[in-house]
C-alpha positions in Angstrom: 94.1 -42.3 -57.3 94.4 -41.9 -61.0 91.1 -43.7 -61.6 89.4 -41.5 -59.1 90.6 -38.3 -60.8 89.6 -39.7 -64.2 86.2 -40.6 -62.9 85.7 -37.1 -61.4 86.6 -35.5 -64.7 84.1 -37.7 -66.5 81.3 -36.9 -64.1 82.0 -33.1 -64.2 82.0 -33.2 -68.0 78.6 -34.9 -68.0 77.3 -32.3 -65.6 78.6 -29.4 -67.6 77.0 -30.9 -70.8 73.7 -31.2 -69.0 73.9 -27.6 -67.7 74.8 -26.2 -71.1 71.9 -28.1 -72.7 69.5 -26.7 -70.2 70.8 -23.1 -70.7 70.4 -23.4 -74.4 66.9 -24.8 -73.9 65.9 -21.9 -71.6 67.1 -19.4 -74.1 64.9 -20.8 -76.8 61.7 -22.2 -75.4 60.4 -22.8 -78.9 63.3 -25.0 -80.0 62.2 -28.4 -81.5 64.8 -30.1 -79.3 63.7 -30.3 -75.7 65.4 -32.0 -72.7 63.5 -33.4 -69.8 64.5 -35.3 -66.7 67.3 -34.8 -64.2 71.1 -35.0 -63.8 72.9 -35.3 -60.5 76.4 -35.5 -59.2 77.0 -37.0 -55.8 80.1 -37.3 -53.6 80.4 -39.1 -50.2 83.3 -39.0 -47.8 83.6 -41.4 -44.8 86.1 -41.7 -42.0 86.2 -43.4 -38.6 88.3 -43.8 -35.5 88.1 -46.4 -32.8 89.4 -47.2 -29.4 89.4 -50.8 -28.1 87.3 -51.9 -31.1 89.8 -53.5 -33.4 87.3 -55.8 -35.1 85.2 -52.9 -36.4 84.9 -52.7 -40.2 84.1 -49.6 -42.2 80.4 -49.3 -43.1 80.9 -47.1 -46.2 83.7 -46.6 -48.8 86.1 -43.8 -48.0 85.4 -41.9 -51.2 82.3 -42.5 -53.3 81.5 -40.7 -56.5 78.3 -41.2 -58.4 76.6 -39.7 -61.4 72.9 -40.3 -62.0 71.1 -39.1 -65.1 67.5 -39.9 -66.0 66.8 -37.7 -69.0 65.2 -37.7 -72.4 66.1 -35.7 -75.4 63.0 -35.0 -77.5 63.0 -34.1 -81.2 59.5 -32.9 -82.0 56.5 -35.0 -81.0 57.5 -38.5 -82.2 61.3 -39.0 -81.7 63.0 -39.2 -78.3 66.2 -40.6 -76.9 65.8 -41.7 -73.2 69.1 -41.8 -71.5 69.8 -43.5 -68.2 73.3 -43.2 -66.6 74.2 -44.4 -63.1 77.9 -44.8 -62.7 80.3 -44.8 -59.8 84.1 -44.9 -59.1 83.8 -48.1 -57.1 85.7 -51.2 -58.2 84.4 -54.7 -57.8 86.5 -57.2 -56.0 87.2 -59.8 -58.7 89.8 -60.8 -61.3 88.9 -60.7 -64.9 90.4 -63.5 -67.1 93.7 -62.5 -68.8 93.0 -58.8 -68.2 95.5 -56.9 -66.0 93.1 -54.1 -65.2 89.6 -53.0 -65.9 89.1 -51.6 -69.5 86.7 -48.9 -70.5 84.2 -51.6 -71.7 84.7 -53.5 -68.4 84.0 -50.3 -66.5 80.7 -49.7 -68.4 79.6 -53.3 -67.8 80.5 -53.1 -64.1 77.5 -54.3 -62.1 77.8 -51.2 -60.0 77.1 -49.1 -63.1 74.1 -48.8 -65.3 74.2 -47.0 -68.7 71.5 -47.3 -71.3 70.4 -45.3 -74.4 67.0 -46.2 -75.8 66.0 -44.1 -78.9 62.3 -44.3 -79.7 60.3 -43.2 -82.8 56.5 -43.7 -82.6 56.0 -47.4 -82.3 59.6 -48.5 -82.6 62.3 -48.4 -79.9 65.9 -49.6 -79.6 67.8 -50.5 -76.5 71.6 -50.1 -76.1 73.5 -50.8 -72.9 72.0 -52.1 -69.7 68.4 -53.3 -70.0 66.1 -55.7 -68.3 63.7 -57.5 -70.7 60.4 -58.0 -68.9 58.0 -60.2 -71.0 55.9 -62.5 -68.8 55.9 -63.9 -65.3 57.3 -67.3 -66.5 59.9 -66.3 -69.0 62.0 -63.2 -68.2 61.7 -60.2 -66.0 64.5 -59.5 -63.5 67.9 -60.3 -65.0 69.6 -57.2 -66.4 71.8 -57.7 -69.5 74.3 -55.5 -71.2 73.7 -55.6 -74.9 71.2 -54.5 -77.6 67.5 -54.9 -78.1 64.5 -53.7 -80.1 60.8 -53.5 -79.7 58.2 -52.6 -82.3 54.4 -52.4 -82.1 53.0 -51.0 -85.4 49.2 -51.4 -85.4 48.5 -54.7 -83.7 51.8 -56.4 -84.5 54.3 -57.0 -81.7 57.9 -57.9 -82.1 60.6 -57.7 -79.4 64.2 -59.1 -79.2 67.3 -58.6 -77.1 70.7 -60.1 -76.8 73.4 -59.4 -74.2 75.7 -60.5 -71.4 74.1 -61.1 -68.1 77.2 -62.2 -66.2 80.9 -61.4 -66.8 83.5 -64.1 -66.5 85.2 -63.9 -63.1 88.3 -65.9 -62.2 88.1 -67.7 -58.8 90.2 -66.4 -56.0 90.3 -68.5 -52.8 92.2 -66.0 -50.9 89.5 -63.4 -51.5 86.7 -66.0 -51.1 85.6 -65.4 -54.7 84.2 -68.6 -56.2 84.3 -67.2 -59.8 81.7 -67.3 -62.5 81.3 -68.2 -66.2 80.4 -65.6 -68.7 76.7 -65.8 -69.3 74.6 -64.5 -72.2 70.8 -64.3 -72.7 68.8 -64.0 -75.9 65.1 -63.1 -75.7 62.4 -62.7 -78.4 58.6 -62.4 -78.6 56.1 -62.1 -81.4 52.4 -61.6 -81.2 49.4 -59.4 -81.8 47.8 -56.6 -79.7 49.3 -53.7 -77.7 52.3 -53.9 -75.5 50.5 -51.9 -72.7 47.1 -53.6 -73.2 45.4 -56.7 -74.5 47.8 -59.0 -76.4 48.7 -62.5 -77.3 52.4 -63.3 -77.6 54.8 -66.3 -78.0 57.9 -65.8 -76.0 61.3 -67.4 -76.2 64.2 -66.9 -73.8 67.6 -68.7 -73.9 70.4 -68.5 -71.4 73.9 -70.0 -71.9 77.2 -70.1 -69.9 80.4 -69.9 -71.9 82.4 -72.8 -70.5 85.7 -71.6 -72.1 85.4 -68.0 -70.8 87.6 -68.6 -67.7 91.0 -70.0 -67.3 90.3 -71.8 -64.0 86.9 -73.4 -63.5 84.7 -71.6 -60.8 84.5 -73.3 -57.5 81.3 -75.3 -57.0 79.6 -73.8 -60.1 78.8 -75.7 -63.3 78.1 -74.1 -66.7 74.4 -74.1 -67.6 72.2 -73.7 -70.7 68.4 -73.4 -70.9 65.5 -72.3 -73.0 62.0 -71.4 -72.0 59.0 -71.0 -74.5 55.6 -69.8 -73.6 52.3 -68.6 -75.2 50.9 -65.6 -73.1 47.5 -64.0 -73.4 46.2 -60.9 -71.6 42.9 -59.3 -72.4 39.8 -57.7 -70.9 36.7 -59.9 -70.7 34.6 -56.8 -69.8 35.4 -53.2 -69.1 36.5 -53.9 -65.5 37.4 -57.6 -65.7 40.9 -58.5 -66.8 42.3 -61.9 -67.4 45.8 -63.2 -68.2 47.2 -66.7 -68.6 50.5 -68.4 -69.5 51.7 -71.9 -69.9 55.5 -72.3 -70.3 57.8 -75.2 -71.0 61.6 -75.3 -70.4 64.6 -77.5 -71.2 67.4 -77.0 -68.8 71.0 -78.5 -68.8 72.5 -78.0 -65.4 76.0 -79.0 -66.4 77.5 -78.5 -69.8 80.6 -80.5 -68.8 78.5 -83.6 -68.2 79.5 -86.3 -70.7 76.5 -88.6 -70.2 73.8 -89.0 -72.8 69.9 -89.3 -73.0 68.3 -91.7 -75.4 64.8 -90.2 -75.3 63.1 -89.4 -78.6 62.6 -85.7 -77.9 66.4 -85.2 -77.8 66.9 -85.2 -81.6 64.2 -82.6 -82.0 65.9 -80.0 -79.7 69.6 -80.8 -79.7 70.2 -78.4 -82.6 69.0 -75.5 -80.3 70.4 -76.5 -76.9 73.0 -78.8 -75.5 71.5 -82.1 -74.2 73.3 -84.5 -71.9 72.6 -86.6 -68.8 72.0 -83.4 -66.7 69.2 -82.1 -69.0 65.6 -81.9 -67.8 62.3 -80.7 -69.3 59.2 -79.5 -67.4 56.3 -77.0 -67.6 54.6 -74.4 -65.5 51.3 -72.4 -65.6 50.1 -69.1 -64.3 46.6 -67.6 -64.5 45.2 -64.4 -62.9 41.8 -62.7 -63.0 41.0 -59.2 -61.6 37.9 -57.2 -61.3 38.8 -53.5 -60.8 35.9 -51.2 -60.1 35.8 -47.7 -58.7 34.8 -48.8 -55.2 35.5 -52.5 -55.2 38.2 -54.8 -56.5 38.6 -58.6 -56.3 41.3 -60.8 -57.8 42.7 -64.3 -57.8 45.8 -66.1 -59.1 46.9 -69.7 -59.4 50.4 -70.8 -60.3 52.1 -74.1 -60.7 55.9 -74.5 -61.1 57.2 -77.9 -62.1 60.1 -79.5 -60.2 62.4 -79.3 -63.2 61.1 -76.1 -64.8 63.4 -73.1 -65.2 62.2 -69.6 -66.2 65.7 -68.7 -67.6 65.0 -64.9 -67.4 64.6 -64.9 -63.7 67.4 -65.2 -61.2 65.8 -67.2 -58.4 62.5 -69.2 -58.6 61.2 -71.8 -56.2 60.1 -74.9 -58.0 57.8 -77.8 -57.4 55.1 -75.5 -55.9 51.4 -74.8 -56.2 50.2 -71.3 -55.3 46.7 -70.0 -54.6 46.2 -66.3 -54.0 43.3 -63.9 -53.5 43.2 -60.2 -53.1 40.5 -57.7 -52.5 40.0 -54.0 -51.9 37.1 -51.6 -51.3 36.4 -47.9 -50.6 33.7 -47.0 -48.2 32.1 -43.8 -46.9 33.0 -41.6 -49.9 36.5 -43.1 -50.1 37.3 -42.0 -46.5 37.8 -45.7 -45.5 40.0 -47.9 -47.7 40.3 -51.6 -47.0 42.7 -54.0 -48.8 43.6 -57.6 -48.1 45.3 -60.6 -49.6 45.5 -64.3 -48.7 47.7 -67.0 -50.2 48.7 -70.7 -49.7 51.8 -72.2 -51.2 52.4 -76.0 -51.1 55.6 -77.5 -52.3 57.1 -81.0 -53.0 54.1 -81.9 -55.1 56.1 -84.6 -56.9 57.9 -85.9 -53.9 61.3 -84.6 -55.0 62.2 -83.8 -51.3 62.1 -85.7 -48.1 59.1 -83.8 -46.8 56.5 -81.4 -48.0 55.6 -78.0 -46.6 52.8 -75.5 -46.7 53.0 -71.7 -46.3 50.1 -69.3 -45.5 50.5 -65.6 -46.2 47.8 -63.1 -45.4 47.7 -59.3 -45.1 45.0 -56.8 -44.3 45.3 -53.0 -44.3 42.7 -50.4 -43.2 43.1 -46.7 -43.7 40.4 -44.3 -42.3 40.2 -40.6 -42.5 38.0 -40.3 -39.4 37.8 -36.6 -39.4 39.4 -33.8 -41.4 42.2 -33.7 -38.7 42.4 -37.3 -37.6 43.5 -40.4 -39.6 44.2 -44.0 -38.6 46.1 -46.8 -40.4 45.9 -50.4 -39.3 47.9 -53.3 -40.8 48.0 -57.0 -40.0 50.2 -59.6 -41.7 50.6 -63.3 -41.0 53.1 -65.8 -42.3 53.0 -69.5 -41.5 55.2 -72.4 -42.6 55.1 -76.1 -41.7 56.1 -79.4 -43.3 54.7 -82.9 -43.0 57.8 -84.5 -41.5 57.1 -87.0 -38.7 60.8 -87.4 -37.7 61.6 -84.9 -34.9 64.8 -83.6 -36.4 63.2 -82.9 -39.7 60.1 -81.0 -38.4 59.8 -77.4 -39.4 57.0 -75.2 -38.1 56.9 -71.4 -37.7 54.3 -68.6 -37.4 54.9 -64.9 -37.7 52.3 -62.3 -36.8 52.7 -58.6 -37.2 50.3 -55.7 -36.2 50.9 -52.0 -36.9 48.8 -49.1 -35.6 49.5 -45.6 -36.9 47.3 -42.7 -35.9 47.9 -39.1 -37.0 46.3 -35.9 -35.8 46.7 -32.4 -37.3 45.8 -29.1 -35.6 45.9 -26.0 -37.8 45.5 -22.3 -37.0 46.3 -19.1 -38.7 49.9 -19.1 -37.5 50.8 -22.7 -36.8 50.2 -26.2 -37.9 50.8 -29.1 -35.5 51.2 -32.7 -36.6 51.2 -35.5 -34.1 51.9 -39.0 -35.5 52.3 -42.2 -33.6 53.2 -45.8 -34.4 52.9 -49.0 -32.6 54.4 -52.2 -34.2 54.0 -55.5 -32.5 55.7 -58.6 -34.0 55.6 -62.2 -32.7 57.6 -65.0 -34.2 57.3 -68.6 -33.0 59.4 -71.5 -34.3 59.6 -75.1 -33.3 62.9 -76.0 -31.8 63.8 -79.7 -32.5 66.5 -79.7 -29.7 64.1 -78.7 -26.9 61.0 -80.3 -28.6 59.1 -77.1 -27.9 58.3 -73.7 -29.5 60.8 -70.9 -29.2 59.2 -67.5 -29.2 60.7 -64.1 -30.2 58.8 -60.8 -29.7 59.5 -57.3 -30.9 57.6 -54.2 -29.9 58.3 -50.7 -31.3 56.6 -47.5 -30.0 57.3 -44.2 -31.6 55.8 -40.7 -31.5 56.6 -37.7 -33.7 55.6 -34.1 -33.2 56.1 -31.5 -36.0 55.5 -27.7 -35.6 55.3 -25.6 -38.8 55.2 -21.8 -38.5 52.9 -20.8 -41.4 54.0 -17.1 -41.4 57.7 -17.9 -40.8 59.7 -20.5 -42.8 60.6 -22.4 -39.6 59.9 -26.0 -38.8 60.6 -27.8 -35.5 60.3 -31.5 -34.8 60.6 -33.9 -31.9 60.7 -37.7 -32.0 60.9 -40.6 -29.6 61.3 -44.3 -30.2 61.3 -47.2 -27.8 62.2 -50.7 -29.0 61.9 -53.8 -27.0 63.2 -57.2 -28.3 62.7 -60.5 -26.4 64.8 -63.2 -28.1 65.7 -66.7 -27.1 69.4 -65.7 -27.5 69.0 -62.6 -25.3 66.9 -59.5 -24.8 67.7 -55.9 -25.5 65.9 -52.5 -25.3 66.6 -49.2 -27.0 65.4 -45.7 -26.3 66.0 -43.1 -28.9 64.9 -39.5 -28.8 65.9 -36.4 -30.9 65.1 -33.0 -32.2 65.3 -31.4 -35.7 64.9 -27.9 -36.9 65.0 -26.2 -40.3 64.7 -22.7 -41.6 64.4 -21.1 -45.0 66.2 -17.8 -45.7 67.5 -15.6 -48.6 64.1 -15.7 -50.3 63.7 -19.4 -49.4 66.8 -20.3 -51.5 68.9 -21.4 -48.5 67.6 -24.1 -46.1 69.9 -25.0 -43.2 68.7 -27.7 -40.8 70.1 -29.4 -37.7 69.2 -32.7 -36.1 70.4 -34.3 -32.8 69.7 -37.8 -31.6 70.6 -39.7 -28.5 70.1 -43.5 -28.0 70.4 -45.8 -25.0 70.8 -49.5 -25.7 70.4 -51.9 -22.8 71.3 -55.6 -22.9 70.8 -57.7 -19.7 74.0 -58.4 -18.0 75.9 -55.4 -19.4 75.9 -51.7 -18.7 74.2 -49.3 -21.1 75.6 -48.5 -24.6 75.2 -44.9 -25.8 74.9 -43.5 -29.3 75.0 -39.8 -30.2 74.2 -38.6 -33.6 74.6 -35.0 -35.0 73.2 -34.2 -38.5 73.8 -30.9 -40.2 72.3 -30.1 -43.6 72.5 -27.2 -46.0 70.4 -26.9 -49.2 70.7 -24.1 -51.7 68.7 -23.4 -54.8 71.0 -21.9 -57.4 68.1 -21.6 -59.9 64.5 -22.9 -60.0 65.8 -26.2 -61.3 69.4 -26.4 -60.1 70.1 -27.1 -56.4 73.0 -28.3 -54.3 73.0 -30.0 -50.9 75.7 -30.5 -48.3 75.3 -32.8 -45.3 77.6 -33.7 -42.4 76.8 -36.5 -40.1 78.7 -37.3 -36.9 78.0 -40.5 -34.9 79.6 -41.4 -31.6 79.3 -44.8 -29.9 80.3 -45.3 -26.3 79.9 -49.0 -25.3 79.3 -50.4 -21.9 80.7 -53.7 -20.6 79.6 -55.5 -23.8 82.7 -54.0 -25.4 84.8 -52.7 -22.5 86.1 -49.1 -22.9 85.2 -49.2 -26.7 84.6 -45.9 -28.4 83.7 -45.4 -32.1 83.5 -42.1 -34.0 82.2 -41.9 -37.5 82.2 -38.9 -39.9 80.3 -38.8 -43.2 80.2 -35.8 -45.6 77.8 -35.9 -48.5 77.6 -33.3 -51.3 75.2 -33.3 -54.3 74.3 -31.0 -57.1 71.2 -31.8 -59.1 69.8 -30.3 -62.3 66.2 -30.8 -63.4 65.2 -30.1 -67.0 
């Protein structure tokens, strides 16, 4: 409880600071110091009760506090301090090595939190706190680190660097099913010529390293790693509408720093001063090239990518290796942009170097058509396909599956002097077929969803009414089930449109063959109030009741959730 109270005080302090800053800014519109962005405080409360449903587990934490700030303090035209804060009172279920409880620094580095301060002056910017360096597709782009970084682009010179911790050390705990983890750090750097947001040529270096002495007990099933990736990257425009990018990257990766074996290859002596080399070390390369033509009415692009079986882009969390990708995409606007058509097609082949028992091939395609048929009627069509198969001849190793999805979404608007009617529908058909090695035949699963929504807006009265209905039908090899859901929603604006109350009610029937019907009732109450033009608060209460049939005999579940938020825009 003490931590919760402390967190609440911290969040309220931040909120008050933000409000005072805004007030001072509004009093002096000509001040050289301006604040932009938003600051919000959020509180969620959740409770439940059950009868004859002892295995139920809570779906939300009982008390959740969050502070979200996305703001920038601007000093004149050239100097600014972007600030991003997303913190919560939630604790992570782990044990830190030799630390009895979470310290202030541990709290800031908690993966549930995100705090960064990134001052910028003209062409130079610094990064402090949580950041995600994003250089190229084959080096780094999706692993957040907590540390420091810098980026400068004076004229045509580019220089970037960052260093930080991407994983905290976590002690294993078998009772809590926590395998543990080594502390991991990442160093990134790039240098080149051009513009960061335009044509450029850069050389990129990224290094990742686990600290094997960061934990008291070795994590379960996890070995400490070390790796480095280097790549030249080029991106430029061949013509005004034709853009090309290409990258070739090489990596050296040691999958187990505790391995005592050695490698006698000649290249070892050239790199062992930069990375630990042992019998678990591998080296490989990858390549990515993409070309795009982007016109006003037509666009066409293509991409090819090869990832070697031992290549590791150390700045990405998960990458499939030993693959060759071919992708194409296109788009066009017809009939004065009233018809938009986009599509893509790709083929992925793996096991190019026979590193697995069998090879596989995946086909992914997608097409989307949007048409504004008349001023009142629009139609959206989408089709997607995913196919996967391998070349295994042995029955128990054969894998083959096909997924097809079609979505049809029409919308019709009727507008008069007093009312506006919006009728929107959606039909989603999904088919999934997979080869079953046990029955030596294809098993098929189908999903169909039909929905319709009707919204009535009173143009001379701040009243909105809505009706909705959804029917879901699932046909699965393991068992079928159907669901019918229908509801109503209404909202009204009062007190000079500052106060907006709304109410929503939904009822759902779930039918599973062999059991009686399950019922779900949902009541949703909302209240929004604008304290000022840029300060508003919201209160929401949601009640859900489940009454189960013979699938869970005499089981009843009640859930209550209260959400409060106050948000300030600058």
